[in-house]
N, CA, C and O atoms as CSV, one atom per row, in Angstrom:
chain,resi,resn,atom,element,x,y,z
A,1,MET,N,N,1.157,-1.144,0.458
A,1,MET,CA,C,-0.054,-0.114,0.083
A,1,MET,C,C,1.019,1.433,0.394
A,1,MET,O,O,1.930,1.749,1.159
A,2,VAL,N,N,0.331,1.983,-0.577
A,2,VAL,CA,C,1.470,3.479,-0.718
A,2,VAL,C,C,0.824,4.553,0.260
A,2,VAL,O,O,-0.350,4.919,0.207
A,3,ASN,N,N,1.616,4.921,1.005
A,3,ASN,CA,C,1.830,5.654,2.030
A,3,ASN,C,C,1.049,7.032,1.430
A,3,ASN,O,O,1.406,7.591,0.392
A,4,MET,N,N,0.041,7.429,2.184
A,4,MET,CA,C,-0.595,8.871,1.478
A,4,MET,C,C,0.360,9.881,1.432
A,4,MET,O,O,0.638,10.449,0.376
A,5,SER,N,N,0.853,10.132,2.432
A,5,SER,CA,C,2.133,11.132,2.682
A,5,SER,C,C,2.742,11.320,1.588
A,5,SER,O,O,2.733,12.433,1.061
A,6,ASP,N,N,3.491,10.090,0.952
A,6,ASP,CA,C,3.821,10.067,-0.511
A,6,ASP,C,C,3.254,10.656,-1.475
A,6,ASP,O,O,3.913,10.850,-2.496
A,7,LYS,N,N,2.381,10.933,-1.427
A,7,LYS,CA,C,1.617,11.604,-2.725
A,7,LYS,C,C,1.292,13.054,-2.422
A,7,LYS,O,O,1.790,14.074,-2.896
A,8,ILE,N,N,0.546,12.933,-1.715
A,8,ILE,CA,C,-0.013,14.537,-1.186
A,8,ILE,C,C,0.622,15.015,-0.243
A,8,ILE,O,O,0.829,14.572,0.887
A,9,PRO,N,N,1.067,16.342,-0.950
A,9,PRO,CA,C,2.200,17.275,0.271
A,9,PRO,C,C,1.666,17.703,1.226
A,9,PRO,O,O,0.436,17.686,1.278
A,10,ILE,N,N,2.316,18.143,2.120
A,10,ILE,CA,C,1.928,18.491,3.906
A,10,ILE,C,C,0.879,19.553,3.633
A,10,ILE,O,O,-0.237,19.382,4.122
A,11,GLU,N,N,1.121,20.634,2.900
A,11,GLU,CA,C,0.537,21.595,2.777
A,11,GLU,C,C,-1.194,21.455,2.649
A,11,GLU,O,O,-2.125,22.116,3.108
A,12,GLN,N,N,-1.098,20.215,1.760
A,12,GLN,CA,C,-2.494,19.655,1.048
A,12,GLN,C,C,-3.141,18.896,2.435
A,12,GLN,O,O,-4.201,19.145,3.008
A,13,ILE,N,N,-2.225,17.996,2.719
A,13,ILE,CA,C,-2.561,17.304,4.155
A,13,ILE,C,C,-3.539,18.440,5.031
A,13,ILE,O,O,-4.760,18.560,5.133
A,14,VAL,N,N,-2.622,19.045,5.484
A,14,VAL,CA,C,-3.247,20.090,6.827
A,14,VAL,C,C,-4.693,20.963,6.112
A,14,VAL,O,O,-5.759,21.361,6.582
A,15,GLN,N,N,-4.181,20.986,5.017
A,15,GLN,CA,C,-5.485,21.727,4.176
A,15,GLN,C,C,-6.879,21.509,4.675
A,15,GLN,O,O,-7.708,22.139,5.333
A,16,GLU,N,N,-6.732,19.717,3.759
A,16,GLU,CA,C,-7.795,18.889,3.684
A,16,GLU,C,C,-7.986,18.442,5.684
A,16,GLU,O,O,-9.068,17.899,5.906
A,17,LEU,N,N,-7.229,18.603,6.758
A,17,LEU,CA,C,-7.305,17.976,7.857
A,17,LEU,C,C,-7.867,19.540,8.639
A,17,LEU,O,O,-8.644,19.350,9.575
A,18,GLN,N,N,-7.663,20.452,8.447
A,18,GLN,CA,C,-8.758,21.673,8.622
A,18,GLN,C,C,-9.681,21.694,8.442
A,18,GLN,O,O,-10.327,22.089,9.412
A,19,ILE,N,N,-10.732,21.246,6.878
A,19,ILE,CA,C,-11.523,21.749,6.517
A,19,ILE,C,C,-12.791,20.294,7.525
A,19,ILE,O,O,-13.865,20.441,8.107
A,20,VAL,N,N,-11.871,18.984,7.258
A,20,VAL,CA,C,-12.404,18.015,7.774
A,20,VAL,C,C,-12.805,17.991,9.418
A,20,VAL,O,O,-13.923,17.718,9.853
A,21,SER,N,N,-11.709,18.318,10.160
A,21,SER,CA,C,-11.721,18.910,11.261
A,21,SER,C,C,-13.002,19.713,11.568
A,21,SER,O,O,-13.924,19.148,12.156
A,22,GLN,N,N,-13.090,20.865,11.237
A,22,GLN,CA,C,-14.447,22.098,11.120
A,22,GLN,C,C,-15.706,21.224,10.895
A,22,GLN,O,O,-16.593,21.118,11.743
A,23,GLN,N,N,-15.723,20.455,9.398
A,23,GLN,CA,C,-16.779,19.332,9.234
A,23,GLN,C,C,-17.770,18.534,10.314
A,23,GLN,O,O,-18.941,18.646,10.677
A,24,VAL,N,N,-16.559,17.606,10.645
A,24,VAL,CA,C,-16.856,16.843,12.207
A,24,VAL,C,C,-17.193,17.682,13.360
A,24,VAL,O,O,-17.968,17.225,14.201
A,25,VAL,N,N,-16.773,18.682,13.478
A,25,VAL,CA,C,-17.401,19.757,15.111
A,25,VAL,C,C,-18.585,20.413,14.288
A,25,VAL,O,O,-19.604,20.467,14.976
A,26,SER,N,N,-18.697,20.779,13.380
A,26,SER,CA,C,-20.182,21.167,12.801
A,26,SER,C,C,-21.322,20.100,12.850
A,26,SER,O,O,-22.386,20.353,13.413
A,27,LEU,N,N,-21.035,18.713,12.151
A,27,LEU,CA,C,-22.313,17.813,12.434
A,27,LEU,C,C,-22.149,17.571,14.124
A,27,LEU,O,O,-23.117,17.992,14.757
A,28,GLN,N,N,-21.210,17.039,14.824
A,28,GLN,CA,C,-21.369,17.021,16.158
A,28,GLN,C,C,-22.606,17.935,16.640
A,28,GLN,O,O,-23.781,17.618,16.821
A,29,THR,N,N,-21.992,19.096,16.779
A,29,THR,CA,C,-23.206,20.599,16.583
A,29,THR,C,C,-24.411,19.677,16.909
A,29,THR,O,O,-24.987,19.267,17.917
A,30,GLN,N,N,-24.539,19.515,15.157
A,30,GLN,CA,C,-25.901,19.569,14.293
A,30,GLN,C,C,-26.903,18.360,15.063
A,30,GLN,O,O,-28.128,18.362,15.179
A,31,VAL,N,N,-25.782,17.224,15.588
A,31,VAL,CA,C,-26.363,16.207,16.330
A,31,VAL,C,C,-26.966,16.356,17.834
A,31,VAL,O,O,-27.950,15.771,18.287
A,32,ARG,N,N,-26.236,17.164,18.400
A,32,ARG,CA,C,-26.125,17.376,19.590
A,32,ARG,C,C,-27.649,18.333,19.598
A,32,ARG,O,O,-28.437,18.082,20.510
A,33,GLU,N,N,-27.997,19.330,18.653
A,33,GLU,CA,C,-28.938,20.232,18.658
A,33,GLU,C,C,-30.191,19.153,18.596
A,33,GLU,O,O,-31.002,19.271,19.514
A,34,LEU,N,N,-30.480,17.962,17.476
A,34,LEU,CA,C,-31.518,17.503,17.090
A,34,LEU,C,C,-31.863,16.716,17.908
A,34,LEU,O,O,-33.023,16.502,18.260
A,35,GLU,N,N,-30.358,15.920,18.511
A,35,GLU,CA,C,-31.053,15.142,19.891
A,35,GLU,C,C,-31.110,15.892,21.167
A,35,GLU,O,O,-31.013,15.100,22.105
A,36,GLY,N,N,-31.213,16.928,21.495
A,36,GLY,CA,C,-31.965,18.166,22.151
A,36,GLY,C,C,-33.335,18.378,21.546
A,36,GLY,O,O,-34.270,18.447,22.344
A,37,THR,N,N,-33.520,18.459,20.624
A,37,THR,CA,C,-34.788,18.680,20.117
A,37,THR,C,C,-36.015,17.293,20.389
A,37,THR,O,O,-37.066,17.254,21.030
A,38,ILE,N,N,-35.318,16.322,19.609
A,38,ILE,CA,C,-35.810,14.832,19.909
A,38,ILE,C,C,-36.360,14.852,21.378
A,38,ILE,O,O,-37.525,14.500,21.561
A,39,GLN,N,N,-35.485,15.295,22.563
A,39,GLN,CA,C,-35.805,15.082,24.029
A,39,GLN,C,C,-36.616,15.951,23.936
A,39,GLN,O,O,-37.655,15.312,23.771
A,40,HIS,N,N,-36.904,17.119,23.925
A,40,HIS,CA,C,-37.632,18.034,24.347
A,40,HIS,C,C,-38.845,17.901,23.542
A,40,HIS,O,O,-39.955,17.952,24.071
A,41,LEU,N,N,-38.680,17.731,22.273
A,41,LEU,CA,C,-40.375,16.978,21.910
A,41,LEU,C,C,-41.067,16.017,22.563
A,41,LEU,O,O,-42.295,16.053,22.630
A,42,SER,N,N,-40.217,14.901,23.200
A,42,SER,CA,C,-40.529,13.635,24.156
A,42,SER,C,C,-41.245,14.082,25.164
A,42,SER,O,O,-42.329,13.518,25.316
A,43,ASN,N,N,-40.982,14.892,25.875
A,43,ASN,CA,C,-41.210,15.788,27.178
A,43,ASN,C,C,-42.281,16.346,27.165
A,43,ASN,O,O,-42.938,16.557,28.184
A,44,GLN,N,N,-42.849,16.885,25.248
A,44,GLN,CA,C,-44.012,17.646,25.076
A,44,GLN,C,C,-45.303,16.953,26.171
A,44,GLN,O,O,-45.179,15.860,26.724
A,45,ILE,N,N,-46.556,17.887,26.321
A,45,ILE,CA,C,-47.209,17.728,26.569
A,45,ILE,C,C,-48.457,17.362,25.144
A,45,ILE,O,O,-48.025,17.577,24.011
A,46,GLU,N,N,-49.557,16.966,25.243
A,46,GLU,CA,C,-49.972,16.318,23.537
A,46,GLU,C,C,-50.630,17.733,23.648
A,46,GLU,O,O,-50.412,18.310,22.583
A,47,SER,N,N,-51.426,18.617,24.596
A,47,SER,CA,C,-52.473,19.442,24.211
A,47,SER,C,C,-51.470,20.783,23.683
A,47,SER,O,O,-51.883,21.679,22.946
A,48,ASN,N,N,-50.315,20.708,24.144
A,48,ASN,CA,C,-49.049,21.859,23.244
A,48,ASN,C,C,-49.189,21.766,21.971
A,48,ASN,O,O,-49.139,20.675,21.403
A,49,THR,N,N,-49.435,23.182,21.186
A,49,THR,CA,C,-49.031,22.928,20.140
A,49,THR,C,C,-47.556,23.029,19.508
A,49,THR,O,O,-46.742,23.839,19.952
A,50,VAL,N,N,-47.279,22.221,18.521
A,50,VAL,CA,C,-45.624,22.460,18.253
A,50,VAL,C,C,-45.708,22.946,17.079
A,50,VAL,O,O,-46.748,22.652,16.490
A,51,TYR,N,N,-44.919,23.641,16.485
A,51,TYR,CA,C,-44.540,24.006,15.211
A,51,TYR,C,C,-43.179,24.064,14.782
A,51,TYR,O,O,-42.238,24.331,15.529
A,52,GLN,N,N,-43.080,23.761,13.348
A,52,GLN,CA,C,-41.827,23.559,12.665
A,52,GLN,C,C,-41.060,24.752,11.716
A,52,GLN,O,O,-41.927,25.310,11.043
A,53,GLN,N,N,-40.288,25.075,11.565
A,53,GLN,CA,C,-40.165,26.096,10.230
A,53,GLN,C,C,-39.659,25.319,9.033
A,53,GLN,O,O,-38.953,24.319,8.896
A,54,VAL,N,N,-40.373,26.272,8.103
A,54,VAL,CA,C,-40.441,25.736,6.993
A,54,VAL,C,C,-39.791,26.417,6.239
A,54,VAL,O,O,-40.738,26.865,5.591
A,55,GLY,N,N,-38.601,27.031,5.627
A,55,GLY,CA,C,-38.441,28.648,5.148
A,55,GLY,C,C,-38.422,29.742,6.270
A,55,GLY,O,O,-38.005,29.642,7.424
A,56,PRO,N,N,-38.827,30.514,5.805
A,56,PRO,CA,C,-39.394,31.599,6.460
A,56,PRO,C,C,-40.139,31.689,7.311
A,56,PRO,O,O,-40.155,32.723,7.979
A,57,LEU,N,N,-41.157,30.462,7.625
A,57,LEU,CA,C,-42.469,30.433,8.344
A,57,LEU,C,C,-42.529,29.354,9.200
A,57,LEU,O,O,-41.811,28.372,9.012
A,58,LEU,N,N,-43.255,29.422,10.058
A,58,LEU,CA,C,-43.337,28.615,10.873
A,58,LEU,C,C,-44.836,27.914,10.975
A,58,LEU,O,O,-45.915,28.356,11.370
A,59,VAL,N,N,-44.449,26.686,10.470
A,59,VAL,CA,C,-46.007,25.515,10.142
A,59,VAL,C,C,-46.223,25.095,11.134
A,59,VAL,O,O,-45.245,24.730,11.787
A,60,GLU,N,N,-47.658,24.931,11.766
A,60,GLU,CA,C,-47.824,23.917,13.015
A,60,GLU,C,C,-47.928,22.108,12.623
A,60,GLU,O,O,-48.792,21.694,11.850
A,61,VAL,N,N,-47.201,21.444,13.103
A,61,VAL,CA,C,-47.153,20.227,12.894
A,61,VAL,C,C,-48.287,19.482,13.060
A,61,VAL,O,O,-48.876,19.637,14.130
A,62,ASP,N,N,-48.861,18.504,12.053
A,62,ASP,CA,C,-50.015,17.970,12.137
A,62,ASP,C,C,-49.517,16.538,13.100
A,62,ASP,O,O,-49.758,16.406,14.299
A,63,ASP,N,N,-48.938,15.763,12.422
A,63,ASP,CA,C,-48.045,14.306,12.768
A,63,ASP,C,C,-46.904,14.393,13.611
A,63,ASP,O,O,-45.835,13.997,13.147
A,64,LEU,N,N,-46.951,14.920,14.964
A,64,LEU,CA,C,-45.769,14.494,15.779
A,64,LEU,C,C,-44.750,13.597,16.056
A,64,LEU,O,O,-43.632,13.874,16.491
A,65,ASP,N,N,-45.310,12.235,15.712
A,65,ASP,CA,C,-44.916,10.988,15.153
A,65,ASP,C,C,-44.053,10.842,13.947
A,65,ASP,O,O,-42.954,10.299,14.051
A,66,ALA,N,N,-44.635,11.444,12.439
A,66,ALA,CA,C,-43.617,11.262,11.896
A,66,ALA,C,C,-42.883,12.526,11.933
A,66,ALA,O,O,-42.006,12.539,11.069
A,67,LEU,N,N,-42.940,13.655,12.675
A,67,LEU,CA,C,-41.546,14.459,12.846
A,67,LEU,C,C,-40.449,13.982,13.597
A,67,LEU,O,O,-39.269,14.113,13.270
A,68,ASN,N,N,-41.050,13.192,15.034
A,68,ASN,CA,C,-39.979,12.479,15.783
A,68,ASN,C,C,-39.101,11.208,14.592
A,68,ASN,O,O,-37.942,10.834,14.765
A,69,LYS,N,N,-39.740,10.881,13.782
A,69,LYS,CA,C,-39.378,9.626,12.957
A,69,LYS,C,C,-38.155,10.522,11.955
A,69,LYS,O,O,-36.940,10.357,12.067
A,70,SER,N,N,-38.781,11.416,11.051
A,70,SER,CA,C,-37.894,12.273,10.735
A,70,SER,C,C,-36.538,13.197,11.359
A,70,SER,O,O,-35.364,13.442,11.080
A,71,LEU,N,N,-37.093,13.366,11.913
A,71,LEU,CA,C,-35.584,14.164,12.972
A,71,LEU,C,C,-34.788,12.946,13.625
A,71,LEU,O,O,-33.600,13.231,13.779
A,72,GLY,N,N,-35.055,11.953,13.953
A,72,GLY,CA,C,-34.316,10.341,14.515
A,72,GLY,C,C,-33.777,10.364,13.084
A,72,GLY,O,O,-32.688,10.921,12.944
A,73,GLU,N,N,-34.281,9.922,12.153
A,73,GLU,CA,C,-33.910,9.392,10.926
A,73,GLU,C,C,-32.840,10.525,10.386
A,73,GLU,O,O,-31.891,10.150,9.697
A,74,THR,N,N,-32.981,11.666,10.654
A,74,THR,CA,C,-31.606,12.925,10.040
A,74,THR,C,C,-30.441,12.707,11.325
A,74,THR,O,O,-29.248,12.844,11.056
A,75,CYS,N,N,-30.880,12.360,12.735
A,75,CYS,CA,C,-29.750,12.434,13.113
A,75,CYS,C,C,-29.125,11.430,13.324
A,75,CYS,O,O,-28.052,11.721,13.853
A,76,ASN,N,N,-29.271,10.205,13.155
A,76,ASN,CA,C,-28.900,9.032,12.800
A,76,ASN,C,C,-27.964,8.959,11.170
A,76,ASN,O,O,-27.083,8.185,10.796
A,77,GLN,N,N,-28.628,10.130,10.488
A,77,GLN,CA,C,-27.617,9.949,9.155
A,77,GLN,C,C,-26.666,11.180,9.506
A,77,GLN,O,O,-25.811,11.094,8.625
A,78,LEU,N,N,-26.451,11.889,10.018
A,78,LEU,CA,C,-25.705,12.886,10.395
A,78,LEU,C,C,-24.581,12.254,11.703
A,78,LEU,O,O,-23.466,12.727,11.922
A,79,SER,N,N,-25.007,11.467,12.216
A,79,SER,CA,C,-24.115,10.564,13.117
A,79,SER,C,C,-23.147,9.440,12.325
A,79,SER,O,O,-22.167,8.912,12.852
A,80,GLU,N,N,-23.575,9.198,11.070
A,80,GLU,CA,C,-22.864,8.129,10.644
A,80,GLU,C,C,-22.234,8.851,9.769
A,80,GLU,O,O,-21.130,8.413,9.444
A,81,HIS,N,N,-22.653,10.021,9.180
A,81,HIS,CA,C,-21.612,10.638,8.339
A,81,HIS,C,C,-20.280,11.770,9.295
A,81,HIS,O,O,-19.170,12.187,8.965
A,82,ALA,N,N,-20.933,11.889,10.270
A,82,ALA,CA,C,-19.876,12.419,11.167
A,82,ALA,C,C,-18.711,11.820,11.757
A,82,ALA,O,O,-17.705,12.443,12.097
A,83,GLU,N,N,-18.944,10.242,11.891
A,83,GLU,CA,C,-18.151,9.141,12.170
A,83,GLU,C,C,-17.138,8.505,11.060
A,83,GLU,O,O,-16.176,7.908,11.542
A,84,LYS,N,N,-17.226,8.554,9.643
A,84,LYS,CA,C,-16.698,8.612,8.328
A,84,LYS,C,C,-16.104,9.908,8.623
A,84,LYS,O,O,-14.905,9.791,8.370
A,85,LEU,N,N,-16.277,10.729,8.910
A,85,LEU,CA,C,-15.069,11.552,8.944
A,85,LEU,C,C,-14.301,11.981,9.869
A,85,LEU,O,O,-13.376,12.783,9.742
A,86,SER,N,N,-14.612,11.537,10.677
A,86,SER,CA,C,-13.851,11.340,11.551
A,86,SER,C,C,-12.660,10.647,11.895
A,86,SER,O,O,-11.777,11.050,12.651
A,87,SER,N,N,-12.723,9.280,11.109
A,87,SER,CA,C,-12.471,8.362,10.423
A,87,SER,C,C,-11.100,8.596,9.455
A,87,SER,O,O,-10.019,8.007,9.449
A,88,ARG,N,N,-11.695,9.871,8.526
A,88,ARG,CA,C,-10.911,10.135,7.391
A,88,ARG,C,C,-10.018,11.521,8.434
A,88,ARG,O,O,-8.867,11.925,8.268
A,89,GLU,N,N,-10.940,11.937,9.376
A,89,GLU,CA,C,-9.836,13.177,10.253
A,89,GLU,C,C,-8.236,11.833,10.727
A,89,GLU,O,O,-7.016,11.970,10.626
A,90,ASN,N,N,-8.765,11.128,11.028
A,90,ASN,CA,C,-7.431,10.141,12.324
A,90,ASN,C,C,-6.485,9.720,11.000
A,90,ASN,O,O,-5.258,9.713,11.096
A,91,GLU,N,N,-7.257,9.331,9.615
A,91,GLU,CA,C,-6.318,9.053,8.835
A,91,GLU,C,C,-5.192,10.282,8.474
A,91,GLU,O,O,-3.968,10.162,8.424
A,92,LEU,N,N,-5.790,11.170,8.304
A,92,LEU,CA,C,-5.288,12.685,7.716
A,92,LEU,C,C,-3.911,12.978,9.056
A,92,LEU,O,O,-2.717,13.225,8.886
A,93,ARG,N,N,-4.514,12.858,10.028
A,93,ARG,CA,C,-3.456,13.193,11.305
A,93,ARG,C,C,-2.134,12.444,10.912
A,93,ARG,O,O,-1.030,12.960,10.735
A,94,ALA,N,N,-2.536,10.890,10.797
A,94,ALA,CA,C,-1.528,10.175,10.398
A,94,ALA,C,C,-0.613,10.363,9.577
A,94,ALA,O,O,0.615,10.416,9.645
A,95,ALA,N,N,-1.577,10.486,8.563
A,95,ALA,CA,C,-0.246,11.070,7.288
A,95,ALA,C,C,0.504,12.554,7.208
A,95,ALA,O,O,1.496,12.916,6.577
A,96,TYR,N,N,-0.463,13.318,8.189
A,96,TYR,CA,C,0.350,14.473,8.491
A,96,TYR,C,C,1.595,14.055,9.321
A,96,TYR,O,O,2.666,14.642,9.175
A,97,GLU,N,N,1.457,13.182,10.062
A,97,GLU,CA,C,2.546,12.998,11.280
A,97,GLU,C,C,3.849,11.856,10.272
A,97,GLU,O,O,5.070,11.969,10.376
A,98,ASN,N,N,3.487,11.353,9.824
A,98,ASN,CA,C,3.949,10.460,8.532
A,98,ASN,C,C,5.028,11.494,7.767
A,98,ASN,O,O,6.243,11.317,7.685
A,99,ALA,N,N,4.173,12.748,7.171
A,99,ALA,CA,C,4.676,13.441,6.487
A,99,ALA,C,C,5.917,14.279,7.051
A,99,ALA,O,O,6.870,14.561,6.325
A,100,VAL,N,N,5.853,14.596,8.176
A,100,VAL,CA,C,6.418,15.833,9.053
A,100,VAL,C,C,7.634,14.482,9.290
A,100,VAL,O,O,8.815,14.733,9.052
A,101,LYS,N,N,7.390,13.640,9.575
A,101,LYS,CA,C,8.962,12.673,9.727
A,101,LYS,C,C,9.678,12.589,8.844
A,101,LYS,O,O,10.876,12.832,8.983
A,102,GLN,N,N,8.966,12.098,7.293
A,102,GLN,CA,C,9.575,11.962,6.472
A,102,GLN,C,C,10.428,13.354,5.696
A,102,GLN,O,O,11.409,13.321,4.954
A,103,PHE,N,N,9.726,14.401,6.133
A,103,PHE,CA,C,10.273,15.630,6.325
A,103,PHE,C,C,11.126,16.045,6.979
A,103,PHE,O,O,11.521,17.138,6.572
A,104,GLU,N,N,11.728,15.605,8.019
A,104,GLU,CA,C,12.255,15.684,9.065
A,104,GLU,C,C,13.870,14.993,8.803
A,104,GLU,O,O,15.039,15.374,8.862
A,105,SER,N,N,13.286,14.036,8.557
A,105,SER,CA,C,14.917,12.635,8.110
A,105,SER,C,C,15.354,13.147,6.985
A,105,SER,O,O,16.364,12.537,6.635
A,106,SER,N,N,15.002,14.163,6.099
A,106,SER,CA,C,15.161,14.278,4.816
A,106,SER,C,C,16.168,15.547,5.151
A,106,SER,O,O,16.712,16.162,4.234
């Protein structure tokens, strides 16, 4: 297997690492927000009206179960994507460390 750092300059590794790291943080924040929303919805009294933002409008939610399901699916998808990006982030960190070692030894 060819080492990633043999093909990609350090600057490109650093740039991609920064982008991926920012994306991971952003996705993790979105997941936490969704989890909080799902938790808050589960604590709602049934007689309370729930609204959902659709573009610039707030629209009354007719089907809370469908909303909960949709939020849960979105949360799962974002979590999976965050995990994949975290793996990529680890790969890039290892490639960066290898590239630095190679640079220092040359």
